[in-house]
C-alpha positions as CSV (number, residue, x, y, z in Angstrom):
1,M,-83.4,-19.8,60.0
2,L,-80.7,-17.5,61.0
3,K,-77.6,-19.5,61.7
4,W,-76.7,-17.8,65.1
5,F,-72.7,-19.1,65.5
6,H,-72.4,-16.4,62.2
7,S,-74.9,-13.7,63.5
8,K,-72.2,-10.9,64.3
9,R,-74.5,-9.4,66.2
10,F,-76.9,-11.9,68.4
11,C,-74.9,-11.4,71.6
12,L,-75.0,-7.4,71.7
13,T,-79.0,-7.8,70.6
14,L,-79.8,-9.8,73.7
15,T,-77.2,-7.5,76.1
16,L,-79.2,-4.6,74.8
17,G,-82.8,-5.8,74.4
18,L,-83.4,-3.1,71.1
19,T,-86.6,-3.1,69.8
20,S,-86.9,-2.0,66.2
21,L,-89.6,0.1,65.4
22,C,-92.6,-0.2,63.0
23,Q,-92.5,3.2,61.4
24,S,-96.0,2.9,59.3
25,Q,-99.8,1.6,60.5
26,G,-100.0,4.1,63.1
27,Q,-97.9,1.7,65.7
28,D,-96.6,2.6,69.0
29,I,-92.8,2.1,69.9
30,H,-92.7,-0.9,72.0
31,K,-90.8,-0.7,75.1
32,A,-88.8,-3.7,75.2
33,L,-88.6,-7.1,73.7
34,R,-90.7,-9.5,74.2
35,E,-89.0,-12.9,76.2
36,Q,-87.8,-14.4,74.3
37,H,-85.9,-18.1,73.4
38,K,-83.2,-19.2,70.9
39,P,-83.3,-22.5,69.0
40,C,-80.7,-24.9,69.5
41,S,-77.2,-24.0,68.2
42,P,-75.5,-26.0,65.7
43,N,-72.0,-27.6,66.9
44,K,-68.7,-27.1,65.3
45,D,-70.1,-29.7,62.4
46,G,-73.1,-28.0,61.9
47,E,-75.2,-30.8,63.5
48,M,-77.5,-30.5,66.0
49,D,-78.2,-31.2,69.7
50,F,-81.5,-32.4,69.4
51,S,-81.6,-33.5,73.3
52,K,-82.2,-29.2,73.6
53,N,-85.7,-29.3,71.7
54,S,-88.4,-29.2,73.4
55,Q,-91.3,-30.0,71.0
56,P,-94.6,-29.9,72.2
57,A,-97.4,-33.3,71.6
58,E,-97.5,-34.5,68.4
59,I,-101.0,-33.1,66.4
60,L,-102.5,-36.3,64.8
61,S,-102.4,-36.4,60.8
62,I,-105.7,-35.1,59.2
63,T,-106.6,-36.5,55.7
64,G,-109.3,-38.1,53.8
65,E,-111.4,-34.8,53.1
66,T,-111.7,-30.7,53.6
67,Q,-111.5,-29.1,56.4
68,F,-113.3,-26.2,55.8
69,C,-112.6,-22.6,57.2
70,V,-115.7,-22.2,59.1
71,N,-115.7,-19.5,61.9
72,G,-112.5,-18.8,61.6
73,V,-111.3,-22.7,62.0
74,A,-110.6,-25.5,60.3
75,G,-109.7,-28.9,61.5
76,G,-108.7,-27.2,64.9
77,F,-106.3,-24.3,63.3
78,K,-107.5,-20.7,63.4
79,C,-107.9,-19.6,59.7
80,S,-109.6,-16.7,57.6
81,N,-110.4,-17.7,53.3
82,I,-107.9,-21.0,53.9
83,D,-109.0,-24.7,54.3
84,L,-107.3,-27.9,54.9
85,Q,-106.5,-29.7,52.7
86,S,-105.0,-32.5,54.7
87,F,-101.9,-32.8,57.4
88,L,-98.8,-35.0,57.8
89,N,-97.4,-35.0,61.4
90,I,-93.7,-35.7,61.3
91,T,-94.4,-39.6,62.5
92,D,-96.6,-40.5,59.4
93,L,-94.6,-38.1,57.2
94,G,-91.4,-40.1,58.1
95,G,-89.2,-37.5,59.3
96,G,-89.0,-39.1,62.3
97,S,-88.4,-42.7,61.3
98,D,-84.5,-42.6,62.1
99,D,-84.2,-41.8,66.2
100,Q,-81.1,-39.8,65.8
101,A,-83.4,-37.4,63.1
102,G,-85.1,-36.3,66.4
103,G,-88.2,-34.8,63.8
104,S,-88.3,-31.5,62.9
105,L,-89.1,-30.0,59.4
106,N,-86.9,-27.6,57.6
107,D,-87.2,-26.2,54.2
108,I,-90.6,-27.0,51.4
109,W,-90.5,-26.1,48.0
110,G,-92.9,-28.1,44.8
111,W,-92.5,-29.7,41.6
112,T,-94.9,-30.6,38.8
113,S,-94.3,-34.0,36.4
114,E,-94.5,-33.0,33.3
115,T,-95.2,-36.9,32.2
116,S,-98.5,-36.8,34.7
117,G,-99.0,-33.5,35.8
118,I,-98.7,-34.9,39.3
119,E,-97.5,-32.2,42.0
120,Y,-95.4,-33.1,44.4
121,V,-93.9,-31.5,47.8
122,L,-90.2,-31.9,48.6
123,V,-89.8,-31.3,51.9
124,G,-87.1,-31.3,54.2
125,V,-85.8,-33.3,57.6
126,A,-83.4,-33.8,60.1
127,S,-82.8,-36.2,58.5
128,G,-83.2,-35.6,54.5
129,T,-85.7,-34.8,51.9
130,I,-88.7,-36.3,51.8
131,F,-91.0,-36.6,48.3
132,V,-95.0,-36.2,48.9
133,D,-97.5,-36.6,46.2
134,I,-100.3,-34.7,46.8
135,S,-102.3,-35.5,43.3
136,N,-105.3,-36.1,45.9
137,P,-104.6,-33.1,48.4
138,T,-106.4,-34.7,50.9
139,I,-105.1,-37.5,51.1
140,P,-100.9,-37.4,50.1
141,I,-99.0,-40.1,49.8
142,V,-95.8,-40.4,51.0
143,L,-93.2,-42.2,48.3
144,G,-89.7,-42.0,49.7
145,R,-86.7,-40.0,51.3
146,L,-83.5,-38.9,49.6
147,K,-81.3,-39.5,53.1
148,T,-78.8,-36.7,54.0
149,H,-75.4,-37.1,52.5
150,S,-73.6,-37.1,55.3
151,S,-74.9,-36.5,59.0
152,F,-78.4,-34.8,60.3
153,S,-79.1,-31.3,60.7
154,Q,-81.6,-29.3,61.4
155,W,-80.9,-27.0,58.2
156,F,-81.6,-28.2,54.6
157,D,-82.8,-26.4,51.8
158,V,-84.1,-27.5,48.2
159,K,-85.1,-26.0,45.1
160,T,-85.6,-27.2,41.3
161,Y,-84.1,-26.8,37.8
162,S,-84.5,-28.8,34.6
163,N,-87.0,-31.6,36.7
164,H,-84.2,-32.4,39.2
165,A,-83.7,-30.9,42.8
166,F,-80.7,-29.5,44.3
167,I,-80.2,-30.1,47.8
168,V,-77.8,-28.0,50.3
169,S,-77.0,-28.6,54.4
170,E,-75.3,-26.8,57.5
171,A,-73.8,-30.8,57.7
172,K,-70.4,-30.8,57.2
173,E,-69.6,-32.6,54.1
174,H,-73.4,-33.0,52.8
175,G,-72.3,-30.3,49.7
176,M,-74.8,-30.6,47.3
177,Q,-77.3,-33.5,46.3
178,V,-78.7,-33.9,42.9
179,Y,-81.8,-36.1,42.6
180,D,-83.6,-36.8,39.1
181,L,-87.8,-35.9,40.0
182,T,-88.7,-37.9,36.8
183,Q,-88.0,-40.9,38.6
184,L,-91.3,-40.0,41.4
185,D,-93.6,-40.9,38.4
186,L,-92.1,-44.6,38.7
187,L,-92.5,-44.9,42.7
188,S,-94.5,-47.2,44.3
189,R,-98.1,-45.3,46.4
190,E,-97.6,-48.7,48.3
191,S,-94.8,-48.6,50.1
192,P,-92.2,-45.7,50.5
193,D,-88.7,-45.9,49.9
194,M,-87.0,-44.5,52.7
195,N,-83.1,-45.1,51.2
196,L,-83.6,-43.4,47.9
197,F,-80.2,-42.6,46.0
198,E,-79.0,-39.3,45.0
199,T,-78.4,-38.6,41.1
200,A,-75.6,-36.9,41.3
201,H,-73.0,-34.9,43.7
202,Y,-71.4,-31.6,44.2
203,N,-68.2,-31.4,46.2
204,G,-67.5,-27.8,45.7
205,V,-68.9,-27.2,49.7
206,S,-69.1,-29.0,52.1
207,N,-71.8,-27.3,54.4
208,S,-74.3,-24.6,53.0
209,H,-77.5,-22.5,54.7
210,N,-79.3,-22.2,51.4
211,I,-79.4,-22.6,47.6
212,V,-80.9,-19.7,45.4
213,I,-81.6,-21.0,41.8
214,N,-82.6,-19.0,38.9
215,E,-84.1,-20.6,36.9
216,E,-84.1,-18.1,33.6
217,S,-80.1,-18.3,33.5
218,G,-79.4,-22.0,35.0
219,F,-77.1,-20.9,37.7
220,A,-77.4,-21.9,41.3
221,Y,-75.9,-19.8,44.3
222,L,-75.1,-21.4,47.3
223,V,-75.1,-19.1,50.5
224,G,-73.8,-19.4,53.9
225,T,-71.4,-21.9,52.9
226,N,-67.8,-22.7,53.8
227,T,-66.4,-21.0,51.1
228,C,-66.6,-17.9,49.3
229,R,-66.1,-16.2,52.7
230,A,-69.8,-17.3,53.0
231,G,-70.9,-15.2,49.9
232,L,-72.3,-16.2,46.8
233,H,-70.8,-19.9,45.7
234,M,-72.0,-19.8,42.2
235,V,-72.6,-23.4,40.1
236,D,-73.2,-23.8,36.5
237,I,-76.1,-26.3,37.1
238,S,-77.4,-26.0,33.0
239,T,-76.2,-29.8,32.9
240,P,-77.9,-30.5,35.8
241,T,-75.8,-33.8,36.7
242,N,-72.4,-32.7,36.1
243,P,-72.6,-29.1,38.8
244,Q,-69.6,-26.9,37.5
245,F,-67.8,-24.1,40.1
246,V,-67.6,-20.6,37.8
247,G,-67.0,-18.5,40.4
248,C,-67.6,-16.3,44.1
249,F,-68.9,-13.0,45.5
250,S,-67.6,-12.8,48.8
251,K,-67.4,-8.6,49.2
252,D,-69.7,-8.4,51.5
253,G,-68.8,-11.6,53.7
254,Y,-72.4,-13.7,55.1
255,V,-74.7,-14.0,52.4
256,H,-78.1,-15.7,54.5
257,D,-81.1,-15.8,51.5
258,A,-81.1,-14.4,48.0
259,H,-83.0,-13.5,44.9
260,C,-81.8,-13.5,41.7
261,V,-83.3,-13.0,38.5
262,I,-82.8,-11.8,35.1
263,Y,-83.3,-8.1,36.1
264,N,-86.7,-6.3,34.2
265,G,-87.5,-3.8,36.3
266,P,-87.4,0.1,35.9
267,D,-83.4,0.9,37.1
268,T,-82.9,0.8,32.7
269,E,-79.4,0.4,33.8
270,Y,-79.4,-3.0,34.7
271,V,-81.8,-4.5,32.3
272,G,-80.8,-7.8,30.9
273,K,-78.5,-8.5,33.9
274,E,-78.2,-10.9,36.2
275,V,-78.3,-9.4,40.1
276,C,-78.6,-11.1,43.3
277,F,-80.7,-9.8,46.0
278,C,-78.7,-11.0,48.9
279,S,-80.2,-10.9,52.7
280,N,-76.6,-10.2,54.2
281,E,-77.9,-9.8,57.9
282,D,-77.7,-6.1,58.5
283,T,-77.8,-5.3,54.8
284,V,-79.9,-5.7,51.5
285,T,-76.7,-6.5,49.8
286,I,-77.4,-6.3,45.4
287,V,-75.2,-7.4,43.6
288,D,-74.4,-7.7,39.5
289,V,-73.6,-11.3,39.1
290,S,-73.6,-11.2,35.0
291,D,-70.0,-11.5,34.9
292,K,-69.2,-14.9,37.0
293,N,-65.5,-13.8,37.1
294,N,-65.9,-10.7,38.5
295,P,-69.3,-9.8,40.2
296,S,-69.7,-6.4,40.9
297,L,-71.5,-4.5,44.4
298,I,-74.0,-2.2,43.2
299,S,-75.5,-1.0,46.5
300,K,-76.3,-1.7,50.2
301,L,-79.1,-0.3,52.4
302,R,-79.5,-0.8,55.9
303,Y,-82.4,-0.1,57.8
304,D,-83.3,1.3,61.3
305,F,-81.6,-0.8,63.9
306,S,-80.4,-3.3,61.1
307,R,-77.0,-3.6,62.4
308,L,-78.4,-4.7,65.9
309,T,-81.6,-7.4,64.3
310,Y,-81.3,-9.9,61.4
311,T,-82.1,-9.2,58.0
312,H,-83.6,-12.5,56.7
313,Q,-84.9,-13.4,53.5
314,G,-86.6,-11.3,50.5
315,W,-88.4,-11.6,47.4
316,L,-89.3,-9.0,44.6
317,T,-92.4,-8.5,43.0
318,E,-92.5,-9.7,39.8
319,D,-92.3,-6.6,38.1
320,H,-89.0,-6.3,39.7
321,K,-90.1,-2.7,41.2
322,I,-90.4,-3.9,44.5
323,M,-88.8,-6.7,47.3
324,M,-90.8,-7.4,50.5
325,M,-88.5,-8.5,52.9
326,D,-88.3,-9.8,56.6
327,D,-86.1,-9.4,59.9
328,E,-86.0,-12.9,61.8
329,L,-85.1,-10.5,65.1
330,K,-86.7,-8.2,64.6
331,T,-89.4,-7.8,67.8
332,G,-92.7,-5.6,68.5
333,P,-95.2,-6.1,65.7
334,T,-94.6,-8.3,62.9
335,T,-93.3,-6.4,60.4
336,T,-92.8,-6.7,56.5
337,Y,-90.2,-4.5,54.7
338,I,-91.3,-3.0,51.7
339,L,-88.1,-1.7,49.9
340,D,-88.7,0.5,46.2
341,L,-85.8,-0.9,43.6
342,S,-86.6,1.9,40.8
343,D,-82.9,2.8,41.4
344,L,-80.8,-0.2,42.1
345,D,-77.8,2.4,42.7
346,E,-79.6,4.0,45.8
347,P,-82.8,1.7,46.9
348,I,-84.7,2.9,49.5
349,M,-87.2,1.7,52.4
350,K,-90.5,2.5,50.7
351,T,-92.7,1.6,53.8
352,Q,-93.4,-1.0,55.9
353,F,-96.6,-3.2,57.0
354,C,-97.5,-4.4,60.7
355,Q,-99.5,-7.2,61.6
356,D,-100.8,-6.6,65.3
357,F,-99.1,-10.1,67.0
358,G,-95.5,-10.1,67.3
359,S,-94.6,-13.6,65.9
360,S,-91.1,-13.6,63.7
361,A,-91.7,-13.5,59.7
362,H,-89.3,-16.2,58.0
363,N,-89.7,-17.1,54.1
364,Q,-91.9,-15.2,51.5
365,Y,-92.8,-15.4,48.2
366,V,-94.0,-13.4,45.9
367,K,-96.6,-14.9,43.1
368,G,-98.6,-12.8,40.9
369,S,-99.8,-9.7,43.2
370,R,-99.9,-11.4,46.4
371,T,-97.1,-12.3,49.1
372,Y,-96.8,-15.9,50.8
373,Q,-95.0,-15.1,54.3
374,A,-94.3,-17.9,56.4
375,N,-94.1,-16.5,60.2
376,Y,-92.8,-18.6,62.9
377,H,-95.9,-18.2,65.4
378,S,-98.6,-17.1,63.3
379,G,-98.4,-19.8,60.2
380,L,-98.8,-18.4,56.4
381,R,-100.0,-15.0,55.6
382,I,-101.4,-13.9,52.5
383,F,-100.8,-10.4,51.4
384,D,-102.8,-8.1,48.7
385,N,-100.1,-6.2,47.1
386,E,-102.2,-5.0,44.8
387,P,-102.9,-1.6,47.0
388,L,-99.4,-1.3,46.8
389,M,-98.8,-1.4,43.4
390,N,-102.0,0.8,42.1
391,T,-101.9,3.5,44.4
392,D,-99.7,5.0,47.4
393,G,-101.5,2.5,50.1
394,N,-100.1,-0.6,51.7
395,I,-100.4,-4.6,51.2
396,E,-103.3,-6.1,53.3
397,E,-103.8,-9.1,54.5
398,I,-106.5,-11.0,52.6
399,A,-105.8,-14.7,54.3
400,F,-104.0,-16.7,56.8
401,F,-103.6,-20.3,58.6
402,D,-102.3,-20.5,61.9
403,T,-100.1,-23.9,61.8
404,Y,-98.8,-22.9,64.9
405,T,-101.7,-23.0,67.7
406,P,-100.3,-22.2,71.2
407,D,-99.4,-18.7,70.5
408,D,-98.4,-15.9,67.9
409,D,-95.5,-14.5,70.6
410,F,-91.7,-14.3,68.7
411,G,-90.4,-17.6,68.7
412,F,-88.6,-20.1,66.2
413,D,-91.2,-22.7,66.3
414,G,-93.8,-23.3,63.6
415,A,-93.9,-22.5,60.2
416,W,-90.5,-22.5,58.5
417,S,-91.7,-21.9,54.6
418,N,-94.0,-22.3,52.3
419,Y,-94.6,-23.3,48.7
420,P,-97.6,-20.9,46.8
421,W,-96.7,-21.7,42.6
422,F,-98.8,-24.9,42.4
423,K,-101.1,-24.8,39.2
424,S,-103.9,-26.6,41.3
425,G,-103.8,-23.7,44.0
426,N,-102.5,-25.2,47.0
427,V,-100.1,-24.2,49.5
428,V,-98.0,-26.4,51.3
429,V,-96.0,-25.2,54.9
430,S,-93.7,-26.9,56.8
431,G,-94.4,-26.9,60.4
432,I,-90.6,-27.2,62.3
433,E,-92.7,-29.4,65.2
434,E,-95.8,-30.1,63.7
435,G,-95.2,-31.3,59.7
436,L,-96.7,-31.0,56.2
437,F,-99.8,-28.6,55.5
438,V,-101.6,-28.8,52.4
439,L,-103.7,-25.8,52.0
440,R,-106.5,-24.3,49.8
441,P,-106.7,-20.5,49.8
442,H,-110.1,-19.5,48.2
443,F,-110.0,-15.5,48.4
444,N,-112.3,-13.4,46.3
445,Y,-113.5,-16.5,44.9
446,N,-116.8,-15.8,43.8
447,S,-115.7,-12.7,42.5
448,S,-113.5,-15.1,40.0
449,V,-115.5,-17.5,39.1
450,I,-115.5,-18.2,35.6
451,V,-118.6,-19.8,33.0
452,R,-115.5,-21.8,31.1
453,H,-118.4,-23.3,28.4
454,L,-122.1,-22.5,27.9
455,D,-124.1,-24.2,25.7
456,A,-127.5,-25.5,24.3
457,I,-129.8,-27.3,22.1
458,I,-133.5,-27.6,21.6
459,V,-135.4,-30.6,22.3
460,D,-138.9,-31.3,21.2
461,D,-140.9,-32.9,23.9
462,E,-144.0,-34.7,23.2
463,S,-146.9,-32.7,21.6
464,I,-149.0,-31.7,23.9
465,N,-153.1,-30.8,22.1
466,Y,-151.2,-31.4,19.0
467,K,-148.8,-28.4,18.9
468,L,-145.1,-28.6,19.6
469,S,-143.8,-28.6,23.0
470,Q,-140.2,-27.8,23.3
471,S,-137.2,-27.3,26.0
472,I,-134.0,-26.4,26.2
473,R,-131.4,-28.5,27.5
474,V,-128.2,-26.3,28.9
475,T,-124.3,-27.2,29.7
476,V,-123.1,-25.2,32.1
477,T,-119.0,-25.8,33.0
478,I,-117.5,-23.5,35.8
479,H,-114.1,-22.5,36.6
480,D,-111.9,-21.3,39.4
481,H,-109.6,-18.6,39.6
482,T,-107.4,-20.9,38.7
483,N,-109.0,-22.5,35.9
484,S,-109.5,-25.4,37.9
485,P,-113.1,-27.2,38.0
486,V,-115.6,-26.6,40.6
487,E,-117.4,-29.9,41.9
488,K,-120.8,-29.2,43.9
489,A,-121.6,-25.6,42.3
490,T,-125.2,-24.9,42.4
491,V,-125.8,-23.5,38.5
492,T,-129.2,-21.6,38.5
493,G,-130.4,-20.5,35.3
494,H,-133.4,-18.6,33.7
495,F,-135.6,-19.7,30.4
496,Y,-138.0,-18.1,28.5
497,N,-137.1,-14.6,29.7
498,G,-137.3,-15.0,33.6
499,I,-140.8,-16.9,33.2
500,K,-139.0,-20.5,34.3
501,K,-136.6,-21.2,36.3
502,A,-133.8,-24.9,37.1
503,A,-131.0,-25.3,38.3
504,C,-127.9,-28.5,38.5
505,V,-125.0,-29.4,40.7
506,T,-121.4,-29.5,38.6
507,N,-119.7,-33.1,38.4
508,T,-115.9,-33.1,39.6
509,S,-115.2,-31.9,35.7
510,G,-117.6,-28.7,37.0
511,T,-119.9,-29.4,34.4
512,C,-123.8,-29.7,35.0
513,V,-126.5,-29.9,32.6
514,I,-130.2,-27.4,33.3
515,N,-133.0,-29.2,31.6
516,S,-135.9,-26.7,31.6
517,K,-139.3,-27.6,31.4
518,S,-141.5,-27.8,28.7
519,I,-143.5,-24.5,27.3
520,S,-145.7,-25.3,24.4
521,G,-146.5,-22.7,21.6
522,G,-145.2,-21.1,18.6
523,I,-141.7,-20.2,20.6
524,N,-139.7,-18.2,18.2
525,D,-137.3,-17.2,20.8
526,I,-135.9,-19.0,23.4
527,S,-134.0,-17.2,26.0
528,F,-131.3,-19.1,28.9
529,S,-129.2,-16.8,31.5
530,V,-127.1,-18.0,34.6
531,Q,-128.6,-16.3,37.3
532,G,-126.2,-17.5,40.0
533,I,-123.6,-19.7,40.8
534,V,-124.1,-20.7,44.7
535,L,-120.6,-22.2,45.4
536,P,-119.6,-25.4,47.9
537,R,-120.2,-24.7,51.4
538,H,-116.4,-23.8,52.1
539,R,-117.0,-20.7,49.9
540,Y,-119.3,-19.0,52.0
541,E,-119.7,-15.6,49.8
542,N,-122.7,-16.7,48.0
543,K,-123.3,-13.7,45.8
544,N,-125.0,-14.4,42.8
545,N,-122.9,-14.1,39.6
546,T,-124.5,-13.2,35.9
547,H,-123.3,-14.2,33.2
548,S,-123.2,-14.2,29.4
549,T,-126.6,-15.0,28.3
550,I,-127.6,-18.0,25.4
551,R,-129.9,-16.7,23.0
552,V,-131.2,-20.0,20.8
553,K,-132.8,-18.6,17.6
554,K,-134.9,-20.1,15.2
555,S,-133.4,-20.3,11.8
556,G,-135.9,-22.0,8.9
557,Q,-136.0,-25.6,10.6
558,K,-132.5,-25.2,12.6
559,Y,-131.6,-23.5,15.7
560,D,-128.7,-21.0,16.0
561,I,-126.8,-20.7,19.6
562,I,-126.1,-17.0,19.9
563,K,-123.7,-16.1,23.2
564,S,-124.5,-12.2,24.1
565,K,-124.8,-10.1,27.2
566,N,-128.6,-8.9,26.4
567,I,-131.0,-10.0,24.0
568,P,-132.0,-7.0,21.6
569,I,-135.4,-6.3,22.3
570,D,-137.0,-6.5,19.0
571,L,-136.6,-9.8,19.2
572,K,-138.2,-10.5,22.3
573,K,-141.1,-9.0,21.0
574,R,-141.1,-11.5,17.8
575,S,-141.8,-14.1,20.7
576,N,-145.6,-15.2,21.8
577,L,-144.2,-15.2,25.5
578,W,-142.9,-11.6,24.9
579,S,-146.7,-10.8,26.1
580,V,-146.7,-13.1,28.7
581,S,-144.0,-12.0,30.7
582,K,-144.6,-8.0,30.4
583,L,-148.5,-9.0,31.7
584,F,-146.5,-11.0,34.6
585,D,-144.6,-7.7,35.1
586,K,-148.2,-5.2,34.9
587,L,-149.6,-7.8,37.8
588,N,-146.8,-7.9,39.9
589,S,-146.4,-3.4,39.5
590,D,-150.2,-3.3,39.9
591,L,-150.4,-5.5,43.1
592,E,-147.6,-3.5,44.7
593,G,-149.1,-0.2,44.2
594,V,-152.4,-1.6,46.0
595,L,-150.3,-3.1,48.9
596,K,-148.9,0.5,49.1
597,N,-152.2,2.2,49.2
598,Q,-153.6,-0.1,51.6
599,R,-150.2,0.6,53.9
600,N,-150.9,4.1,53.5
601,D,-155.0,3.8,54.0
602,T,-153.7,2.4,57.3
603,V,-154.6,4.0,60.9
604,F,-152.7,3.2,64.1
């Protein structure tokens, strides 16, 4: 969220009532600003006047089981291709445990324990930072709170590096808190500790709007501070408990947010250098910070009406070719600005992506080929970047979960930020007045289901009329696009060249066992193939996914299992069942011919 008292253009923006132009997607120019309200302004100490904060009635927490997105709704929230795992309101989260805290969320981040594998949420509230265990995403467990180092504030920001959390705030004298996250595995799951102690503290700044960490280099960049003309305040955090100031970049003044990387994009002049892509209120400012004693300005990019709106935040694609950027005061259709970074000395506005609503985009991150964007009044929006990267097309929205129910209009309530990097595939979102949302996207789920393991054994059944009777027992393991087991998936298979059919339902490990019906006779070739996978009811695109065949081939007194896409026809012909299957095919063909002739002979 922008700092209103730092904005160089806020009064001018409201006075002119200027509407930014969305140049792509065939949108019309909007004639006037939507009716808008501004959030509370911090006082001179960076504290909030919560008495002016008008908040909606608290929504009840939702836990215990997944609320599936069915007919566009999950747990009372509008959605598409995203399920609600759980929701904790501010009271149950502990954000309102102090009367003075007022009850509001801000930034959110995540961390996974290398020891236990538990996924943790780190969420900012007005009174500090709350830690939540989401190892069971439908039953999140609040573990405790690290209280603010000084006073309450609406603005906290948290990032992680080397198993430590680094937390900044707009509150005066807050500095930067450091907390050892490995302690979370040891905290009680029965009773939350709401008075946790920081592991270390950095007092090189008093207040800071945001913190940016480059995990590749081990440097933190505190932005919007009371130092460095509010520009990049650079800190060496390679030893997390002993942060050291290393330099400033102040040439372009106030930095609101940034993404700092070891650049590996198309501009060979800067490959291998540490570069920060800064959102500086009215420009995207690119800075070479390789030399902390002498950082240098590379370029600045302005865009239509950027002097009168608010360049807020952006994130690079993983190939460093594109920057997705949002403008917090841009009105009219919600717009994602897409920058071409082929030449860092002269970045250009490649295109824009416009939504059909007017909420303000706030914080977005890129994971793989998708952008995860938190829009105040429109919740979490997920975009597919492939059409942009591979063609001359644009990004496309493929999923959403609207955390703010009243409307999709311009305003500063609703979704503050999100964290999309959990291995489980869960995405967490902070709702300013609502609470913590644990979500599970499932876009293109069926097309990416994987048969992770497929195995079979021959079972000798009781003989019938002194003839050998055999069946196949097939073990199948199903994983999803995140390589996580899929529970309650129905797996259907065909045996004996399609003559027999059987099915099973996967357990919590994504595994189930299919037993074919016995068939007697001299069977030289037995086959099995996965005909289709029908996923649980929240995976509604029930497409049949055909996967590899298992062939069980008799070799002497033993059987060999061979995975292949097709059974060679010469092996099929060796089976006594081949003629039976061909007979069935012929009968079906003859029957269809008879029915066709009857239809043709019918006189109407």
